GUTORVEX-732271 format. One record per residue (C-alpha): residue number from 1; y, x, z. Coordinates in nm, 2 decimals, padded with zeros to 4 digits, m for minus. Each point is the difference from the previous one (the first is absolute). Example, Ala and Ser with C-alpha at 12.3 -4.5 7.8 and 13.67 -1.06 7.14 Angstrom:
! GUTORVEX-732271
<site 1, <m00.45, 01.23, 00.78>>,
<site 2, <00.34, 00.14, m00.07>>,
***
This chain:
! GUTORVEX-732271
<site 1, <m04.91, 10.71, 17.54>>,
<site 2, <m00.01, m00.05, 00.38>>,
<site 3, <00.03, 00.31, 00.21>>,
<site 4, <m00.33, 00.13, 00.15>>,
<site 5, <m00.05, 00.07, 00.37>>,
<site 6, <m00.03, 00.37, m00.09>>,
<site 7, <00.34, 00.00, m00.18>>,
<site 8, <00.17, m00.18, 00.28>>,
<site 9, <m00.14, 00.24, 00.25>>,
<site 10, <00.14, 00.29, m00.20>>,
<site 11, <00.34, m00.17, 00.01>>,
<site 12, <m00.03, m00.05, 00.37>>,
<site 13, <m00.10, 00.37, 00.04>>,
<site 14, <00.33, 00.10, m00.17>>,
<site 15, <00.19, m00.24, 00.24>>,
<site 16, <m00.12, 00.20, 00.30>>,
<site 17, <m00.30, 00.15, 00.18>>,
<site 18, <00.03, m00.24, 00.29>>,
<site 19, <m00.01, m00.30, m00.22>>,
<site 20, <m00.29, 00.13, m00.20>>,
<site 21, <m00.20, 00.08, 00.32>>,
<site 22, <00.07, m00.34, 00.16>>,
<site 23, <m00.09, m00.19, m00.31>>,
<site 24, <m00.33, 00.19, m00.05>>,
<site 25, <m00.08, m00.05, 00.37>>,
<site 26, <00.07, m00.38, m00.03>>,
<site 27, <m00.21, m00.02, m00.30>>,
<site 28, <m00.29, 00.17, 00.18>>,
<site 29, <00.03, m00.23, 00.30>>,
<site 30, <00.01, m00.31, m00.22>>,
<site 31, <m00.31, 00.11, m00.19>>,
<site 32, <m00.19, 00.07, 00.32>>,
<site 33, <00.11, m00.32, 00.17>>,
<site 34, <m00.08, m00.22, m00.31>>,
<site 35, <m00.25, 00.19, m00.21>>,
<site 36, <00.01, m00.25, m00.29>>,
<site 37, <00.38, 00.05, m00.05>>,
<site 38, <00.14, 00.05, m00.34>>,
<site 39, <00.34, 00.16, m00.08>>,
<site 40, <00.26, m00.11, m00.25>>,
<site 41, <00.35, 00.14, m00.08>>,
<site 42, <00.25, m00.27, 00.02>>,
<site 43, <00.37, m00.04, 00.11>>,
<site 44, <00.03, 00.38, 00.03>>,
<site 45, <m00.28, 00.03, 00.25>>,
<site 46, <m00.38, m00.02, 00.05>>,
<site 47, <m00.13, m00.35, 00.07>>,
<site 48, <m00.33, m00.05, 00.18>>,
<site 49, <m00.24, m00.28, m00.09>>,
<site 50, <m00.33, m00.09, 00.17>>,
<site 51, <m00.09, m00.35, m00.12>>,
<site 52, <00.37, m00.06, 00.02>>,
<site 53, <00.32, 00.21, m00.01>>,
<site 54, <00.10, 00.06, 00.36>>,
<site 55, <00.23, 00.31, 00.02>>,
<site 56, <00.16, 00.29, m00.17>>,
<site 57, <00.15, 00.34, 00.07>>,
<site 58, <00.34, 00.10, m00.13>>,
<site 59, <00.17, 00.34, 00.02>>,
<site 60, <00.37, 00.03, 00.06>>,
<site 61, <00.24, 00.29, 00.05>>,
<site 62, <m00.01, m00.01, 00.39>>,
<site 63, <m00.33, m00.19, 00.07>>,
<site 64, <m00.32, m00.16, m00.13>>,
<site 65, <m00.03, m00.37, 00.04>>,
<site 66, <m00.33, m00.19, 00.03>>,
<site 67, <00.08, m00.36, m00.11>>,
<site 68, <m00.21, m00.30, 00.10>>,
<site 69, <00.01, m00.28, m00.25>>,
<site 70, <m00.05, m00.27, 00.26>>,
<site 71, <00.11, 00.20, 00.30>>,
<site 72, <00.19, m00.29, 00.16>>,
<site 73, <m00.34, m00.16, 00.06>>,
<site 74, <m00.11, 00.29, 00.21>>,
<site 75, <00.03, m00.04, 00.38>>,
<site 76, <00.14, 00.35, 00.06>>,
<site 77, <m00.23, 00.15, 00.27>>,
<site 78, <00.19, 00.33, 00.03>>,
<site 79, <00.36, m00.09, m00.09>>,
<site 80, <00.04, 00.24, m00.30>>,
<site 81, <00.05, m00.26, m00.28>>,
<site 82, <00.35, 00.00, m00.14>>,
<site 83, <00.18, m00.26, m00.21>>,
<site 84, <00.12, m00.36, 00.04>>,
<site 85, <m00.06, m00.15, m00.34>>,
<site 86, <m00.21, m00.31, m00.05>>,
<site 87, <m00.32, 00.18, m00.10>>,
<site 88, <m00.01, 00.38, m00.01>>,
<site 89, <00.00, 00.26, 00.28>>,
<site 90, <m00.02, 00.37, 00.00>>,
<site 91, <m00.05, 00.31, 00.20>>,
<site 92, <00.21, 00.31, m00.06>>,
<site 93, <m00.16, 00.33, 00.03>>,
<site 94, <00.20, 00.32, 00.02>>,
<site 95, <m00.30, 00.24, 00.03>>,
<site 96, <m00.37, 00.01, 00.00>>,
<site 97, <00.00, m00.03, 00.38>>,
<site 98, <00.16, m00.34, m00.03>>,
<site 99, <m00.32, m00.14, m00.15>>,
<site 100, <m00.18, 00.04, 00.33>>,
<site 101, <00.30, m00.04, 00.22>>,
<site 102, <00.10, m00.34, m00.16>>,
<site 103, <m00.38, m00.10, m00.01>>,
<site 104, <m00.01, m00.08, m00.36>>,
<site 105, <m00.38, m00.03, 00.01>>,
<site 106, <00.04, m00.30, 00.23>>,
<site 107, <00.23, m00.18, m00.26>>,
<site 108, <m00.21, 00.05, m00.32>>,
<site 109, <m00.28, m00.25, 00.08>>,
<site 110, <00.26, m00.24, 00.15>>,
<site 111, <00.20, 00.03, m00.33>>,
<site 112, <m00.32, m00.06, m00.21>>,
<site 113, <m00.09, m00.31, 00.21>>,
<site 114, <00.36, m00.13, m00.02>>,
<site 115, <m00.01, 00.02, m00.38>>,
<site 116, <m00.34, m00.17, m00.01>>,
<site 117, <00.13, m00.28, 00.22>>,
<site 118, <00.30, m00.05, m00.22>>,
<site 119, <m00.20, m00.03, m00.32>>,
***
């Protein structure tokens, strides 16, 4: 049986308070930016879909990563995207303050549009 979002959140809470707070804040931002978003647990994280899968949030020991499925298609307006692969890019968050500091809200609609353009 696939892991539920709630079960994964409990696992993340046991990983650390910072990771849990950041994941919850990212979820809230995604939902407020794209109200029709749906969540699914896959690849050890929470994937977000709004018409098309466009990003996910993954908790690690030292940081939380917001991964953009078609991030290489995004013209990086703020310079926070990391990665050099053919398709994906990510933003590492080491605390809740990084969400605003690294302007994640700017990237979410860009990631959604990049995924739609790639479809």
